[in-house]
Backbone as a chain_set.jsonl record, in Angstrom:
{"seq": "MAVEIKYVVVRKGEEKMTFASKKEADAFDKMLDMAEVLSGWLATSPLAMDEQQNEALGLFMAENKDTLQQVLRTGRLPEENASGENADAAESKLRAVAG", "coords": {"N": [[93.415, 276.135, 130.599], [90.367, 274.896, 132.251], [87.837, 273.025, 131.938], [84.12, 272.839, 133.247], [81.909, 270.875, 134.06], [78.528, 271.55, 134.835], [75.299, 270.906, 136.734], [72.061, 272.484, 136.362], [69.51, 272.988, 138.271], [66.173, 273.735, 137.342], [62.979, 275.662, 137.99], [60.233, 276.679, 137.039], [61.081, 278.525, 135.348], [63.212, 279.894, 137.164], [66.428, 279.48, 138.512], [67.474, 277.147, 141.007], [69.363, 275.619, 142.287], [72.694, 274.09, 141.901], [74.418, 271.879, 140.369], [77.285, 269.474, 141.258], [77.325, 266.94, 140.299], [75.249, 264.766, 137.872], [73.694, 262.984, 139.264], [73.266, 264.032, 141.59], [71.839, 266.174, 141.151], [69.771, 265.28, 139.723], [68.632, 263.731, 142.586], [67.698, 265.842, 143.975], [65.975, 267.542, 141.976], [63.551, 265.769, 142.247], [62.886, 266.103, 145.228], [62.31, 268.249, 144.94], [59.655, 267.922, 143.321], [58.69, 266.303, 145.007], [57.645, 268.397, 146.752], [56.198, 269.806, 145.83], [53.658, 268.096, 145.108], [53.521, 267.791, 147.807], [52.849, 270.072, 148.696], [50.239, 271.098, 147.497], [48.558, 269.04, 148.243], [48.186, 269.522, 150.777], [46.923, 271.629, 150.598], [44.384, 271.149, 150.311], [43.529, 270.354, 153.019], [41.82, 270.843, 155.96], [42.954, 272.713, 157.382], [43.544, 275.984, 158.114], [45.959, 277.606, 155.908], [48.025, 280.109, 154.377], [49.625, 279.938, 150.724], [52.144, 280.145, 150.475], [52.872, 279.333, 153.633], [52.076, 276.637, 152.971], [53.666, 275.437, 150.809], [56.282, 275.971, 152.218], [55.592, 274.241, 154.678], [55.447, 271.67, 152.647], [57.702, 271.415, 151.309], [59.682, 271.041, 153.63], [58.911, 268.421, 154.421], [59.256, 267.096, 152.684], [61.711, 267.231, 152.424], [62.874, 265.849, 154.531], [61.846, 263.188, 154.267], [62.68, 260.695, 155.008], [62.501, 260.443, 157.519], [59.88, 261.337, 158.09], [58.511, 259.08, 156.644], [59.626, 256.664, 158.952], [58.226, 257.818, 160.831], [55.128, 257.757, 159.998], [55.315, 254.607, 159.53], [55.903, 253.454, 161.597], [55.184, 254.937, 163.852], [56.631, 256.482, 165.47], [59.241, 258.873, 166.246], [62.236, 258.417, 165.184], [65.235, 257.303, 166.578], [67.924, 259.148, 168.079], [71.88, 258.871, 167.17], [74.552, 259.68, 168.621], [75.74, 261.223, 167.856], [73.765, 263.093, 166.753], [72.647, 262.146, 164.571], [70.087, 260.297, 162.915], [69.244, 256.566, 163.507], [68.684, 255.102, 161.754], [69.181, 256.302, 159.056], [72.511, 256.607, 159.638], [72.61, 254.176, 159.37], [71.765, 252.879, 156.875], [73.577, 254.561, 155.728], [75.65, 253.121, 155.954], [75.381, 250.335, 155.115], [75.29, 250.967, 152.437], [78.062, 251.754, 151.846], [79.208, 249.599, 152.59], [78.086, 247.466, 150.734]], "CA": [[91.781, 276.287, 130.983], [89.54, 273.919, 133.057], [86.418, 272.624, 131.786], [83.765, 272.237, 134.195], [80.422, 270.405, 134.001], [77.491, 271.959, 136.026], [74.065, 270.444, 136.37], [71.78, 273.464, 137.284], [68.166, 272.655, 138.279], [65.265, 274.982, 137.348], [61.226, 275.531, 137.933], [59.505, 277.716, 136.657], [62.539, 279.724, 135.187], [64.34, 280.111, 138.16], [67.519, 278.868, 138.773], [67.047, 277.078, 142.124], [70.698, 275.078, 142.937], [73.373, 273.785, 140.789], [75.262, 270.697, 141.528], [78.343, 269.357, 140.277], [76.88, 265.812, 139.483], [73.893, 264.672, 137.416], [72.545, 262.089, 140.358], [72.447, 264.945, 142.871], [70.556, 267.361, 140.6], [68.277, 264.983, 139.954], [67.93, 263.959, 143.577], [67.01, 267.549, 144.153], [64.59, 267.696, 141.621], [62.673, 264.893, 142.433], [62.615, 266.254, 146.078], [61.025, 269.646, 144.765], [58.688, 267.344, 142.811], [57.163, 265.56, 146.023], [57.126, 269.272, 147.722], [55.28, 270.425, 145.289], [52.725, 267.474, 145.213], [52.894, 267.385, 149.285], [52.191, 271.315, 148.957], [48.876, 270.31, 147.009], [47.698, 268.273, 149.053], [48.203, 270.002, 151.953], [46.077, 272.684, 150.574], [43.381, 270.229, 150.244], [43.04, 269.915, 154.562], [40.99, 272.091, 156.615], [44.112, 274.215, 158.202], [44.13, 277.779, 157.407], [47.159, 278.419, 155.899], [48.245, 280.427, 153.09], [49.991, 279.418, 149.753], [53.687, 280.353, 151.358], [53.233, 278.254, 153.902], [51.88, 275.313, 152.489], [54.51, 275.515, 150.084], [57.26, 276.023, 152.853], [55.307, 272.777, 155.415], [55.605, 270.928, 152.144], [59.444, 271.322, 151.539], [59.951, 270.704, 154.74], [58.002, 267.457, 154.578], [59.9, 266.093, 151.323], [63.368, 267.313, 152.627], [62.755, 264.961, 155.741], [61.034, 262.613, 153.854], [62.9, 259.563, 156.11], [61.754, 260.488, 158.78], [58.218, 260.861, 157.924], [58.235, 257.998, 156.244], [59.038, 256.144, 159.745], [56.54, 258.279, 161.374], [53.81, 256.823, 159.18], [55.053, 253.339, 159.442], [56.166, 252.985, 163.425], [53.996, 255.92, 164.79], [57.741, 257.041, 166.422], [60.508, 259.314, 165.569], [63.509, 257.628, 164.741], [66.026, 257.109, 167.705], [69.534, 259.848, 167.17], [72.691, 258.273, 168.112], [75.463, 260.078, 169.637], [76.271, 262.834, 166.437], [72.621, 263.701, 166.49], [71.43, 261.519, 162.932], [69.257, 259.013, 163.237], [69.935, 255.706, 163.812], [68.163, 254.686, 160.481], [69.949, 256.795, 158.181], [73.297, 256.239, 159.795], [72.293, 252.036, 159.367], [71.518, 253.348, 155.307], [74.883, 254.84, 154.803], [76.754, 251.745, 156.389], [75.192, 249.651, 154.213], [75.528, 251.762, 151.309], [79.586, 251.831, 151.921], [79.641, 248.087, 152.97], [77.368, 246.884, 149.967]], "C": [[91.579, 275.058, 131.067], [87.886, 274.058, 132.418], [85.432, 272.037, 133.087], [81.968, 271.698, 133.964], [79.394, 270.737, 135.237], [75.698, 271.526, 135.634], [73.116, 271.298, 136.95], [69.93, 272.758, 137.12], [67.108, 274.14, 138.627], [64.002, 274.246, 137.29], [61.258, 276.805, 137.732], [60.186, 279.075, 136.591], [63.333, 280.133, 135.867], [65.413, 279.098, 138.237], [67.625, 278.228, 140.605], [68.308, 276.251, 142.906], [71.564, 274.43, 141.663], [74.233, 272.98, 141.558], [76.411, 270.43, 140.465], [77.865, 267.941, 139.562], [75.412, 265.314, 138.827], [72.825, 263.997, 138.593], [72.243, 263.253, 141.458], [71.652, 265.668, 142.567], [69.352, 266.334, 140.608], [67.631, 264.635, 141.274], [67.015, 265.135, 143.825], [65.879, 267.851, 143.904], [63.246, 267.2, 141.641], [61.937, 265.122, 143.834], [61.466, 267.434, 146.012], [59.658, 268.881, 144.336], [57.489, 266.713, 143.824], [57.01, 266.89, 146.959], [56.635, 269.849, 147.111], [53.272, 269.816, 145.33], [52.187, 267.706, 146.669], [52.172, 268.961, 149.584], [50.589, 271.556, 148.569], [48.143, 270.191, 147.846], [47.546, 269.315, 150.661], [47.144, 271.257, 152.162], [44.319, 272.446, 150.031], [42.557, 270.334, 152.301], [42.533, 271.361, 155.106], [41.768, 272.99, 157.604], [44.06, 275.438, 157.181], [45.222, 278.178, 156.894], [47.336, 278.966, 154.54], [49.41, 279.668, 152.17], [51.716, 279.034, 150.297], [53.782, 279.452, 152.268], [52.488, 277.056, 154.044], [52.848, 274.837, 151.694], [55.994, 275.437, 151.203], [57.212, 274.694, 154.071], [55.778, 271.524, 153.997], [57.132, 270.253, 151.596], [59.771, 271.043, 152.217], [59.79, 268.971, 155.053], [58.993, 266.383, 153.677], [61.577, 266.253, 151.509], [63.774, 265.899, 154.184], [61.742, 263.597, 155.466], [61.161, 260.884, 154.47], [62.137, 259.194, 156.943], [60.286, 260.697, 158.766], [57.863, 260.008, 157.255], [58.296, 256.616, 157.877], [58.273, 256.536, 160.74], [55.637, 257.302, 161.115], [54.568, 255.585, 159.645], [55.137, 252.827, 160.825], [55.05, 253.725, 164.053], [55.332, 256.29, 165.559], [58.302, 257.846, 165.535], [61.673, 258.26, 165.649], [64.841, 258.327, 165.934], [67.081, 258.093, 166.734], [70.045, 259.018, 167.659], [73.639, 259.077, 168.368], [75.877, 261.698, 168.704], [74.684, 263.424, 166.337], [71.905, 263.431, 165.104], [71.101, 260.527, 163.418], [69.394, 257.817, 162.651], [69.665, 254.648, 162.081], [68.862, 255.189, 159.567], [71.53, 256.133, 158.04], [73.398, 254.438, 159.43], [72.942, 252.304, 157.739], [72.798, 253.362, 154.517], [75.983, 253.841, 155.171], [76.363, 250.82, 155.266], [75.136, 249.783, 152.935], [76.869, 251.545, 150.682], [79.797, 250.446, 151.696], [78.983, 247.235, 151.739], [77.921, 247.278, 148.963]], "O": [[92.145, 274.174, 130.423], [87.074, 274.981, 132.483], [85.763, 271.084, 133.792], [81.043, 272.469, 133.709], [79.479, 270.255, 136.367], [75.073, 271.771, 134.602], [73.058, 271.126, 138.168], [69.377, 272.245, 136.147], [67.12, 275.036, 139.471], [63.728, 273.106, 136.914], [61.993, 277.727, 138.084], [60.087, 280.128, 137.221], [64.273, 280.777, 135.4], [65.179, 277.912, 138.006], [67.889, 279.103, 141.429], [68.25, 276.229, 144.136], [71.052, 274.317, 140.55], [74.672, 273.087, 142.704], [76.537, 270.882, 139.327], [78.013, 267.821, 138.346], [74.421, 265.601, 139.499], [71.649, 264.291, 138.806], [71.179, 263.355, 142.068], [70.735, 266.001, 143.317], [68.301, 266.435, 141.24], [66.457, 264.952, 141.466], [65.785, 265.181, 143.833], [64.968, 268.231, 144.639], [62.196, 267.737, 141.29], [60.801, 264.679, 144.004], [60.385, 267.599, 146.579], [58.62, 269.169, 144.932], [56.266, 266.601, 143.738], [56.314, 266.714, 147.959], [56.343, 270.898, 147.685], [52.22, 270.442, 145.461], [50.993, 267.81, 146.949], [51.257, 269.146, 150.387], [49.833, 272.158, 149.331], [47.243, 270.932, 148.242], [46.526, 269.542, 151.311], [46.682, 271.741, 153.195], [43.454, 273.203, 149.591], [41.368, 270.363, 152.618], [42.781, 272.52, 154.774], [41.297, 273.787, 158.415], [44.39, 275.679, 156.019], [45.649, 279.228, 157.375], [46.849, 278.364, 153.583], [50.118, 278.842, 152.745], [52.256, 277.936, 150.433], [54.652, 278.602, 152.076], [52.293, 276.518, 155.134], [52.996, 273.621, 151.814], [56.842, 274.655, 150.771], [58.248, 274.147, 154.448], [56.42, 270.533, 154.346], [57.52, 269.088, 151.515], [60.72, 270.346, 151.856], [60.523, 268.39, 155.853], [59.336, 265.234, 153.952], [62.453, 265.611, 150.93], [64.822, 265.344, 154.511], [61.021, 263.101, 156.332], [60.255, 260.05, 154.464], [61.413, 258.225, 157.172], [59.587, 260.089, 159.578], [56.641, 259.996, 157.109], [57.377, 255.809, 158.019], [57.683, 255.75, 161.482], [55.384, 256.285, 161.761], [54.207, 255.584, 160.822], [54.486, 251.843, 161.175], [54.134, 253.19, 164.678], [54.976, 256.465, 166.724], [58.099, 257.777, 164.323], [61.638, 257.288, 166.404], [65.211, 259.497, 166.033], [67.227, 258.09, 165.512], [69.472, 258.265, 168.445], [72.777, 259.901, 168.065], [76.183, 262.84, 169.044], [74.611, 264.436, 165.639], [70.994, 264.079, 164.59], [71.706, 259.88, 164.273], [69.635, 257.757, 161.445], [70.374, 253.782, 161.569], [69.415, 254.257, 158.984], [71.942, 255.477, 157.083], [74.43, 253.779, 159.304], [74.097, 252.074, 157.379], [73.167, 252.8, 153.485], [77.097, 253.852, 154.648], [77.25, 250.597, 154.441], [74.94, 248.796, 152.226], [77.045, 251.26, 149.497], [80.475, 250.057, 150.744], [79.431, 246.089, 151.741], [77.514, 246.925, 147.855]]}, "num_chains": 1, "name": "protein.A"}
């Protein structure tokens, strides 16, 4: 018999996702925290969006935080390489492996 350890991210009593590592589960939980903050912030904007739209946009922004940070820093989208991955993400992966 095999023993498996699973890490489950639970929000408001609802299971959101299951992970094999604590690190992945913590990263997902942190992303959900960021999405919640962004959704609340978007609700204060003059845009006429319902709660579901605020949550969807907040989640999109949190999932794509690296691209959003690049746009806010430089005023432009990151360049994409041939594989469709942005160059900054590919470079950071290389640094993580090489480091």
